[in-house]
Backbone as CSV, one residue per row, in Angstrom:
resi,resn,N_x,N_y,N_z,CA_x,CA_y,CA_z,C_x,C_y,C_z
1,UNK,0.840,-1.183,0.000,0.000,0.000,0.000,0.882,1.243,0.000
2,UNK,0.499,2.190,-0.775,1.236,3.450,-0.759,0.536,4.444,0.164
3,UNK,1.129,5.614,0.288,0.614,6.613,1.219,-0.792,7.072,0.908
4,UNK,-1.121,7.177,-0.369,-2.462,7.635,-0.741,-3.522,6.608,-0.368
5,UNK,-3.201,5.339,-0.532,-4.161,4.297,-0.174,-4.370,4.233,1.334
6,UNK,-3.295,4.410,2.085,-3.405,4.401,3.541,-4.235,5.591,4.019
7,UNK,-3.972,6.764,3.442,-4.733,7.958,3.799,-6.212,7.784,3.459
8,UNK,-6.514,7.222,2.296,-7.910,7.003,1.905,-8.586,6.016,2.857
9,UNK,-7.867,4.956,3.249,-8.430,3.989,4.189,-8.725,4.632,5.529
10,UNK,-7.771,5.433,6.039,-7.964,6.075,7.336,-9.100,7.090,7.305
11,UNK,-9.254,7.790,6.205,-10.345,8.756,6.102,-11.698,8.062,6.015
12,UNK,-11.723,6.907,5.386,-12.984,6.192,5.239,-13.362,5.417,6.510
13,UNK,-12.355,4.909,7.216,-12.606,4.064,8.381,-12.002,4.659,9.651
14,UNK,-12.132,5.953,9.846,-11.539,6.605,11.013,-12.153,6.096,12.312
15,UNK,-13.428,5.733,12.264,-14.078,5.253,13.486,-13.525,3.902,13.920
16,UNK,-13.207,3.032,12.978,-12.618,1.740,13.301,-11.207,1.908,13.869
17,UNK,-10.437,2.802,13.280,-9.078,3.063,13.756,-9.116,3.680,15.156
18,UNK,-10.014,4.608,15.370,-10.157,5.235,16.682,-10.547,4.214,17.742
19,UNK,-11.454,3.337,17.402,-11.881,2.295,18.333,-10.731,1.343,18.652
20,UNK,-9.975,0.932,17.648,-8.861,0.000,17.857,-7.757,0.625,18.711
21,UNK,-7.398,1.857,18.416,-6.370,2.536,19.208,-6.849,2.747,20.639
22,UNK,-8.106,3.095,20.805,-8.659,3.283,22.137,-8.620,2.006,22.963
23,UNK,-8.935,0.879,22.338,-8.897,-0.404,23.049,-7.468,-0.752,23.448
24,UNK,-6.505,-0.542,22.548,-5.104,-0.850,22.867,-4.600,0.042,23.996
25,UNK,-4.901,1.330,23.948,-4.455,2.250,24.995,-5.132,1.925,26.326
26,UNK,-6.407,1.605,26.298,-7.129,1.252,27.520,-6.551,-0.018,28.145
27,UNK,-6.325,-1.035,27.347,-5.739,-2.274,27.864,-4.331,-2.020,28.385
28,UNK,-3.561,-1.198,27.678,-2.212,-0.873,28.126,-2.196,-0.154,29.461
29,UNK,-3.143,0.722,29.676,-3.217,1.428,30.956,-3.654,0.495,32.079
30,UNK,-4.577,-0.397,31.793,-5.044,-1.330,32.812,-3.951,-2.328,33.184
31,UNK,-3.239,-2.845,32.183,-2.203,-3.848,32.429,-0.836,-3.242,32.751
32,UNK,-0.758,-1.903,32.774,0.465,-1.201,33.169,1.649,-1.556,32.263
33,UNK,1.428,-1.485,30.953,2.476,-1.809,29.994,3.608,-0.799,30.094
34,UNK,4.838,-1.274,30.098,6.001,-0.394,30.223,6.117,0.584,29.064
35,UNK,5.901,0.136,27.845,6.091,1.022,26.694,5.082,2.166,26.678
36,UNK,3.999,2.005,27.401,2.978,3.047,27.443,3.085,3.913,28.694
37,UNK,3.352,3.299,29.825,3.244,4.000,31.104,4.570,4.402,31.730
38,UNK,5.692,3.956,31.192,6.979,4.252,31.815,7.412,5.676,31.462
39,UNK,7.604,6.538,32.452,7.949,7.924,32.166,9.420,8.148,31.837
40,UNK,10.273,7.167,32.018,11.707,7.374,31.805,11.999,7.693,30.338
41,UNK,12.737,8.754,30.124,13.142,9.151,28.780,12.132,9.981,28.024
42,UNK,10.966,10.149,28.560,9.950,10.950,27.897,10.163,12.424,28.229
43,UNK,9.825,13.307,27.303,9.941,14.731,27.622,9.013,15.089,28.787
44,UNK,9.478,15.926,29.640,8.724,16.375,30.818,8.365,15.201,31.729
45,UNK,9.248,14.206,31.812,8.950,13.023,32.619,8.929,13.331,34.110
46,UNK,9.461,14.476,34.495,9.454,14.835,35.910,8.089,15.341,36.382
47,UNK,7.199,15.662,35.453,5.891,16.214,35.826,4.894,15.155,36.269
48,UNK,4.872,14.036,35.572,3.870,13.012,35.852,4.562,11.693,36.162
49,UNK,4.083,11.029,37.172,4.596,9.709,37.517,3.870,8.627,36.738
50,UNK,4.212,7.395,37.040,3.627,6.263,36.336,2.120,6.160,36.591
51,UNK,1.702,6.402,37.817,0.273,6.327,38.133,-0.538,7.393,37.420
52,UNK,0.009,8.591,37.354,-0.691,9.674,36.644,-0.793,9.369,35.162
53,UNK,0.250,8.822,34.597,0.214,8.457,33.179,-0.815,7.362,32.920
54,UNK,-0.926,6.414,33.846,-1.927,5.360,33.677,-3.335,5.932,33.669
55,UNK,-3.610,6.894,34.551,-4.936,7.526,34.596,-5.195,8.313,33.314
56,UNK,-4.200,9.066,32.863,-4.347,9.864,31.644,-4.606,8.956,30.440
57,UNK,-3.825,7.883,30.299,-4.012,6.976,29.170,-5.329,6.207,29.276
58,UNK,-5.757,5.887,30.490,-7.046,5.233,30.672,-8.173,6.145,30.168
59,UNK,-8.141,7.400,30.582,-9.173,8.349,30.145,-9.112,8.577,28.642
60,UNK,-7.899,8.659,28.086,-7.751,8.846,26.651,-8.311,7.641,25.895
61,UNK,-8.075,6.433,26.410,-8.628,5.236,25.785,-10.144,5.228,25.799
62,UNK,-10.717,5.633,26.921,-12.182,5.697,27.017,-12.738,6.706,26.017
63,UNK,-12.098,7.861,25.916,-12.562,8.884,24.970,-12.467,8.373,23.536
64,UNK,-11.375,7.716,23.181,-11.228,7.196,21.821,-12.257,6.112,21.521
65,UNK,-12.567,5.277,22.488,-13.592,4.246,22.287,-14.962,4.888,22.087
66,UNK,-15.273,5.892,22.889,-16.568,6.587,22.743,-16.662,7.264,21.385
67,UNK,-15.576,7.901,20.947,-15.582,8.555,19.631,-15.742,7.527,18.514
68,UNK,-15.077,6.381,18.640,-15.215,5.333,17.631,-16.627,4.790,17.552
69,UNK,-17.249,4.552,18.703,-18.637,4.069,18.716,-19.577,5.129,18.173
70,UNK,-19.318,6.380,18.525,-20.131,7.483,18.013,-20.030,7.561,16.485
71,UNK,-18.835,7.311,15.944,-18.676,7.288,14.494,-19.461,6.179,13.840
72,UNK,-19.505,4.999,14.481,-20.318,3.909,13.942,-21.792,4.246,13.971
73,UNK,-22.248,4.891,15.033,-23.661,5.283,15.128,-24.002,6.303,14.048
74,UNK,-23.116,7.268,13.834,-23.362,8.260,12.783,-23.349,7.632,11.394
75,UNK,-22.524,6.613,11.199,-22.470,5.957,9.899,-23.743,5.168,9.610
76,UNK,-24.424,4.736,10.642,-25.663,3.958,10.444,-26.833,4.836,10.024
77,UNK,-26.762,6.118,10.340,-27.878,7.016,10.019,-27.909,7.367,8.564
């Protein structure tokens, strides 16, 4: 696939992509995945600890899932 095909797919199926990313981020926050929640080496890592990052990613996952479901509902109309 070239860049144009990927862009066309993402524009057509943004709700599916949003839902999938939201599920991965939500599961990562719940299971405390290192690649998602570890603050070491991240810019401004002194501001938020691991627990704060887990809460932020959990909320972000919930929002992405809601947006993805909302996109499916709008597509049905």
